[in-house]
Structures are given as C-alpha cells and as structure tokens.
N, C-alpha and C positions, 0 to 999 in steps of 0.2 A: 614463490613463496617456500617458504622448506615446511619439510614432512612434522607435524606437530606431535607433542607426544601420545601414546594412546591413550591413557589415562591423566587425572588430575584431580588432586582433592580440592574443594573451595569449601569458603565459608557461604551460609544461605543466610542472607541477611533479612530479618524480618519473622524467620521462624521460631517458634518458643525455643528454650533450654532443652536439649536433648535431641534436636533434631537442626542443630544449625551445622552439619558438616555433612558433606555432599561429594561426590562423586562424580566426575563430566567426563563424559566416552567421545574420543574423538569424532568428529562426523553426526554424532547425536542430539538431536533435540531435550533438553532439559536435562536432569540430574538424578542422582540415584542417592539416596539416604541411605547414612552408615550407622551405625550403633557406636562410632568411637564417643562421640558427646555425650556429658550429662546433665541435670539440670542442676548441678550444683557448682559446677564449673563457671568462670568470669569470662564475657567475651572474648577478653584480650588473652586467655590460657587458649579460647579456642582457635581463634587467629595463629597462635603460637605452635600450637598442634597440626593447623593446615599447613603451614612453613616446615615443620619437620618433616611429615609426610609424604610432601611434595619434595624437600630434599632428600630423602632416602631415594625416590625415583628418579632422582634427577631432572626434576622438574624446575626450570627458574621460575621466579615469581611473574616475569612478562609473559612466560608460555602460557603458566594459569589464570593470568587475565584476560588472555586472549581466548583461550579455550572457555571460559566462561562465559567471554560475550558471544564467540561463535554457538554455543549451548542455548544463549538466551535469544539473540537477534539474526543469527544466521552464519553460518562459515563462511560464505561470502561478502560477507558485510566488511568494511575496511577496521574496524573493530577487532577481527577476527585475523586479521590477515597480518603479515609484516612489511 
C-alpha cells in the first residue's frame, strides 16, 4: 500500500448547507468541518469546490475516496487500501 496524502477534502453527504465540506486527515477517524461552504450554493458547486481543493493539494479523486472510506470504516479496510 502506498502512502496516502496527509489530508484531503471531502463532501460530507447529509449535512446541511454550510457544513458540507470536510477535511480528512490520514490515519484519523471522522472529519473536520471547514468554513468553505455556504448555504446558498448548490451541491454541484460544493462537489466542484472539493475537487478543486484536492487538485491544489495534488490529491486524486481515487485517493480522496479511499481516504474518506478509511476515515469512516477504518484505515485497514479494503475500501481504504489500494
């Protein structure tokens, strides 16, 4: 398994507008909410913002998906591993 990025941005589904962008840190459970979202933007704009933030960090969509899975289900689960 290759080293995951230190952190990535994720869409937090089910959260109310204004609380839909989170940060996942490698090896940690859960996420940290950011203040990058506001309650006036549609979900599609939130998803685009998360993709752009991860692009700036050099994090691929696959890496972000695996990190989100690791933060939710455990870092040793198949969904988090490559």
